[in-house]
N, C-alpha and C positions, 0 to 999 in steps of 0.2 A: 059495707060499716056495722059495729057490731051490735049488740043490744044494749040500752045505755044502760050505768051502772045505778044501784042503788040512791036515790036521794041521802038516804039516812048510814054514815060512816058507819062501820062497826068498831066496837071498843077495842083499845088496844088486850093483849092476851098477855098470861103471866110468863111464856116463855120470849117476848120481845127483849133486846140488849135492853140492859143498861145504864146509866152513864151521871156522873155528875155533872157535868157541861157537854153539851154538843157545838161542835163549831162545823157551820157549812161554809164550805170553799177553803181551796188550799194552795192560793197564794202566798203573800207573803203577810198582809194582813189577818189569814185566820192561821196561820204558823205561827204569827208573834200572839195572836189571842190563844190560841194551846197552849203553848210555851208561858204564856204568863199564868193560866187558867191551874196547871201544871204546878206553878211557882208558887200559886197561892193556897195552897191546902187540898184543890179538887183529887180525890182519890183516882176515880177515872173519869178521861179526857178522850173521845171521841171527834174524831176529825174527819168530814166526807168531803170526797170533791168530784166535780164531774170529770175531770180526767184524771191523769196522774199525778199527782202529788209533786209537784217538783220541776214538771217539765209544764204543766198546762197555763194558758193564762198570758196574760199581756207582758208580765215582769219576765216571765222565765225567758222567752227569747230578748230579751232587750239589753241594753246598758244603760242604767238609769243614776241619773245623780240624785242623790238624797242632800236634804237641808239638813244642812250640818257646819254648824257655826259656835266657833268660839264663844265663850262665855264671858270672856276676857275683854274689856275695853268696852267700845260702844259698838262691836260688831254686830250685837244679837238687836238693836237697836236701829241702826242701818239698814239690817236684813228687811224687818216689821216695817220699817217705812217705807221702802223698796215695794212689796209686795202689796201692800196697805194700798198704795197709790193707784195699784192697775186693780183691784178691787171692786170698783165702783162704789165704793162707800159702805160693802157690806159685811164686812171682814171684820172680825174682830181680835184686837191687839193683844187681850189678853189669852186669847186662844194660840194665837200666833206663838208666844212665848211661853205655850205649856209645849206644846208641838216640838221646839227647837231644845228645849229644857229636855223630854224624855227622849226627841230621837239622839242628842248629843249621849245620852246617857246609854240608850240601847244599842247604839254603834260601837259603842265604847265596850258595852259587854260581849258584843260579837268581837272583837279584837280577843279579849279576856278568854273568849271559846276556842279561839285558834283558825281564825277566819283570815286566810288569805290576802290583805289589802295588797295592792299595789306598791311599791316602796317605788322613791327618787332616788335623785344620784347621790343625796346627802343621807341616804338611807333610813328617811321618816315614811312613814305611812303615810299614803292619800286616803282618807277614808270619807271623803265625799264621794266617791263613786263607788255605784255595787253593780259588780258583772251579771246580769242574768241568769245564767246556766249554774254558776257555782254560787250566786248567791241561792239561789233555790233551791240546789240540792246539799249544802251547807244548812239549811233549815232544816228542810227532811232529815239530816242524822239527828240535829237537833230534838228534834222533834220524837226520834226513837228513843235517843238516847233518855227523852225525858218519860217515857212510858205512854206515851202518845198512842193510841191505836188508829191506824190510817187506813179509810175504806177508799180503795183508788177505787175511778169508773164506776164511783155511785152517786149520780147526780140526786138533789134533794127535790122532790114531789109537793111538796106538802107540809107544816106547821100541825105538831098536836098541841092540842089547849085542856087546860082543868080548871073550869070554873074561872073563865078568863083568864087563867095565867099562861101563858107558854108552857107547853113541860115536852117539848123532843120534838122530834121532825120523823119523816117516811118517803121511802125512797125507792130507786130500784138500780141493782148492780148489774151491769155490763155483762159482765165476766160470771157472776154464778146465774145471770138469767133469772131472777128474780127478786120479790121486792124484800126491802131491809125495814123497822124500824125501829130506834131509838128511843127511850125516855127516857129524859133527863129533866134535872135540876134548872137548867136555864139552858140556853141558846143563844149563840152568836151567828149572825148573820154578818157572813163576809166572803158574798159570790161572787162579787164585780159589779161595772156597770152594766149599760148596754150600747152596747154600736150597732146594732142590727143587724147583725149575719155580712156586714161590710166588705168583710174580708181584711180587713187590716190586723196585720200580722198579732197573733195570740189570742185574738177579741174573740171568735166564733163561741166561742163559753162562756162572752158576757152576754146575754142575753134578758137579763132583766130579771131572771129569777125572784130574787129576793125581795124585789121592789112588789112582786103580785104575792107570793107567801107573805109580807109584810103587811099590807095591805087588807089582803083577806082576814087578820087577825083584828084591825084596827089601829094599826100604825100609822103615822103621819108621813108623808116626804116634803121635802122643801128644795126649792132652786131647779127647780126641774125646765125653767124656760131657759136654762143656761146650759142646752141639749145639743147645739148649733156649734159643735166642735168638727173640725177636719182637718187632716193630716195630711200633707203632700208627700208624693209614693211616685214610683217611677210608674208609668202605667202598666208593663209589664211584671211591676213586683206586687208586693204587699205592706212592704216597711214604708212606715209612715213618720221615721223617726224626722225630726225637724233641724237637725242641728247641722249638716252636710249645706244643708240652704242657704244658710248664713253667707257664705260663699259663691253663690249661683251666682248668675247670669239669665233670667227667662225672658222668652224670645217668643213671638208669632210665628206660625207657620212659614211666615214670607220673610222673618228675622229681623223684625219689627223689636226692640228691645222694650220689655215692661216696666215700669216705672215699680218697684217692689220695696221704695224703701216705706218703715211703717209696718204694718201688717202685710208679710208676705203672704198668706195664705188668703186673704180677701183679695190681693191684686192677682193673684192667681185665678182665686175664683171670676173675677169678675171679665180675666183675658178668656177664661175655658168657655164664659158665656157666648163668644164669638167664635169660638175654633179651638184646635190643637194649642196645645201650650210646650213648649220647651225649655230644658233648663242644659247647663253646662258648669260645674265646679271651677270654672276658670281664675275665680277671683283667689283662690287658695295656693300659698307656694308649696316651696318643697317641704319645709318645715310641716305646716299645715295639712298640708296630705299625707305626709306618715301618721301626724298624729292622728288625723280621720281615722286612716285605715286602722292602727292599733286599737282606736278607743268605738269604732264603730262598726266593725267588721261585716256584720251579715247587711250592712248598709249596703255595700259593697260587691256582695254574691252575687247579685242580678246580674249586675253589669257585668261581672267576670266572666261568667256561664255564656253571658254573648257576646266577650272579645270587645267589649263598648270600655273605651279609657273615659271615665264622666268628667276628667278635670279638661280634657279637650274635645271631646267629642259629645254634642248636644244628644239630649234624650226628650222622649216624649213622657208627660209626669198627668196627672190626676190626682184627685182628691178624693180622698175615701174618710168616710166618716167612724171619728169617733164617739160619737154621740156622750153620753154621760161618763166611760172610761175616761177619757180628759178633758169632759164636762166640770160641772162642780155639783151637778143636783143627785139627790137620792135619799135615803133614809135620813129622817129626823133624830137627831139625838138629842136629849132633854138637859143631860147634866155632864159634866168633867166624867163621868164611867161609862158615857156612850148607852145608859140608857134609851131605848124606846119609850114612846108611850104607852107602851101594853108591860105588863110585868113580865119577867123572867126573859124578856128579849130585848137582843145588845146589839149592835151594828157597827161594822169597820170597815176599813179600807174603803174604795171606789163603790159598796154598796150602800154606804153612808153620806149623807151631803157632805160637802168640804168647802161649802162657803163659809162658814166660819174661820178659816184660814185664807180662801184666795175669794171670796166672794162671788162677783160677777163674771170675773175671769176663769181660763183654764187652770187645773191642777194640774197640768200636766207636765213629767218629768218629777224634778225634785220635790217640790210640794205637795204632791200625792205619794210619793216615795216616803218620806217623812212621816205623812197622817197613817201612811196603813200601819207603820212601825208603832206611832204613838197611840191611834185609836183602837189597832189589834191586843196591844197590852194592857189598855186600861179597859177594854171589853172582857178580856180574859179574866183580869185580877176580879173585877165587880161579879163578874158570871159566879167565879168561884165562891166566891163571896154570897151573893144571894141563895147559894144554894145548902151552903152552908146553915145558914136563917131558916129554910126550911126542917131541918130535924128530918129526924128518924123514918118519919112517914111519907117523903117525896115518894120513894119507889112504889109506894101501893095506891096515889092516885088516879082515878080514872079515868083516861085520855079519850080527846074524840077527834076525828083528822076535822081540819078546818079548810083545805079545798076544794076548789070549784069548779070553774072553767077551766077543762082539757081531762077533768075527771068524773064532774058529775054531770052531765047535761040537764036541763030542766024539762027538758022535751022528751022528743021522738030522735031518730034517726032521718039522718040528712043535713043539708046545709054545708057551709063551706068547711072543707078537711083543712089539715094543720099549714100542708103547703100551701093553700091557697089562703088562709089567712098571713101565713108570713111573706107571699108574692105583695098580697095588698098590702103591708104596714111598709115593706123597701119600698113600693111604689109611691107614698107618701113623706116616708123617712131621710130615705136618701139623695132625692133629685136639692141640687141647687138652690133652684127655683122657690121651693116651696121651703125646704129648712133652713136654708143658709139666710136668704134674701127672703124676709118673712114678711107677707101683706096681710092686712085684716080679711079681705075677704076671702083670700085662697088658704088662710088658717079653718076658716069659719067650713069652706068646703071641705077640708080634709079632716075637722072632726065631723063633721057628719057623715063622710063615712066611714072613717072609724068606729063613730058609735053605732054604726049599722053593722059593722062587721060584730062589736063587741055584744049585740043584739043575736045575732045568728051565732054566734060561740057559745054564747050562754046559754039558745036553748041546745044546740045540737052537738057542739065538739066534743071529742074524747077519744079513748082508744085503751086499749088493752095490751098488757106486757110492756117488753120495751120499747113499744109505739107511744106507752103515755108520755114520756118524755120528749118527745118532739112535740105532740100535742101540747102540755105546759109550754115548752120554750115559744111555740105557738101564741099561747094566753097571754104569757109573758112579756113579749114585744109587744103585742094590742095593747094591752093595757098601759105599757113602757109609754105608747107612741099615744096615749089621749091624757097621760098626764102631762108631759113635755109640752104638745101644742093646747089643750088646755090650759095650763099656766100662761104660754105665750100669750094666750088672746087676751090673757086677764091682766099682764103689762104692760098696757097703753104707753110704751117709749122704749128706745133702742138705748140698752145698757150693756156693758160688752160684749158676750156671746150671742146674745139678743140681740139682735138687728132687725128691727122692722121699718122696710124701704116707705113704708105712707105714714109713720112717725119715726123720723130719723131724731130725733133731739132725745137728749135726756132732761128727763124731769126731775129736777130735786125733792120737791114732795112724793117719788114713789120711791126714794132712797131707804123701801124696805123690802124685807124678805118673801115668799109668796108660799104657804103653805097649802098641801094639797093633801086628797086622801079619797075615799070610797071607792067603792067600786061600780055596782049598778049604776049609779049615779056621782060620776065626781063631783065634788066640790072646790072648789079655792080661795084661798082668803089672807087676806093684807097682814102679816105680824110685825109686830112693833120691834125696833131695836134700841138700844137704850141709850137714853137723852133722846130721842128723836117722837116727832108727831105724825099721827096717819091724816089725810088730807086728802077729800072728794073734789077739789076745785083742782086741779094741776096746772101747773105756770111752765110753759115749755121754755129750754134753755140748753143754746149750741150744746152739740159731743162735745168732746175733750179731742182735739187736735191729735193725729197717731204720732207717733214719738218717732225719732230717725233711727235708723239701721246705725247701731253701734261701730266704733269704726277700728273696732279689735277687736277681738277673740272673748266669747262671752263665756260668761262661767256654764259649761257644758250640762250640770243639771238642770238649768234653768231651760234649755233650750230641748232638752231631751226626748 
């Protein structure tokens, strides 16, 4: 292992790149943020992506619905109430209404720009669905037209700060094999959530980098306990799209049918604890089969490669962690501009908490797609306004790098390496019996192990050159796991995605959000919701009964 880096990061130089707004992340939220900043007067906008903007991330290989609801009649009121009923009482109707309005406006803008929405038999465009590859390719073209500078394969490693204000970031360019640094008037973190390298399709770039960078400068997170989201996948594939399983029959290895009414994922999880589970999509008639193949082609490629007909032949399934990518936790935004608690720093998409619109439930599918569009747009516009308010002196501000673990160890060489840290995190965060079916004593044991690894990484974990990228990913995964389980311990009940086998009831006195932060010492605190009070004397109440599976085809965006 190389010699530890200096504890005092160097000042930025006059040769650094300059930007009005820097966007970290090239998925839909990042693209909308950059477009929003450019449209709001930012003269120079730089977008950096860990992969290739347009093909990396969870959206690019997917077919996702959008929460696109007409303002006519009572349609939006019905959509809001349906979503609120699943939120565990933690969502905000006002925010849902704002997201619906912004999504309606921006998707219509997509149409005006010429996005090729599908057309039905009557000649009308269907705008509630976005085909990931087409969508992201189109957004990349719009970014180019707007004059946004895109740095592909250039993961961000740490933020830059100036007197407590975020003022840019630096990272490493894989293609140039060299570091990059951008000083900016404001930064938007749209770096995605964290799926703990579970191999869920498109999620290996989602390692919680934004959470680490944000908390290093003092930002807060919220809803991190709602991270126990898993997706059903063929055992030989990585696709976790849930829609096809609406028409599935699940069976044990011996052929005994599994009752999957209500929450299919939980039913499959319980059965997997006893042995292998199989599925066959035998409840889909010919018309539904054609519709699924047309709308979700990537779901069927793994079967087709094996020569297996999933509508008549059963296939083994597993569960892959989707963590906060399809959970709801993330960086807490404080206002309708998606500002964080740190000046100059904004958050959007899966990097930001989606409790505001989904509460304790999953944001997977249409809510997350709508949140990426709306929060990205708001954050980009606000970042441009923040930069404008700094005046001409912004570019001359002295800045320092804020990164810690993985970059600047506090001790000598030795200790756990990046691969060992990642393995340890996965051992705690991927197993169903630890993360999905949670228990107080098991959470405490996991926290103890994660905290020990954090102390070790703080003292020893670092790397040079491109290896810094993996070291920082390891640090981010470890930090995210700590935030998730510390928050899970603090929520002494079961609610939404957070299920405690030792505390199976939902406590009405805990209908509040949990904010968390810190790094060397993590803190968790309840946060009052409007018109709600906090109590230290919980009164257990039965959990709501699971809703039965609907009898007909669901809205694709809700289950995608």
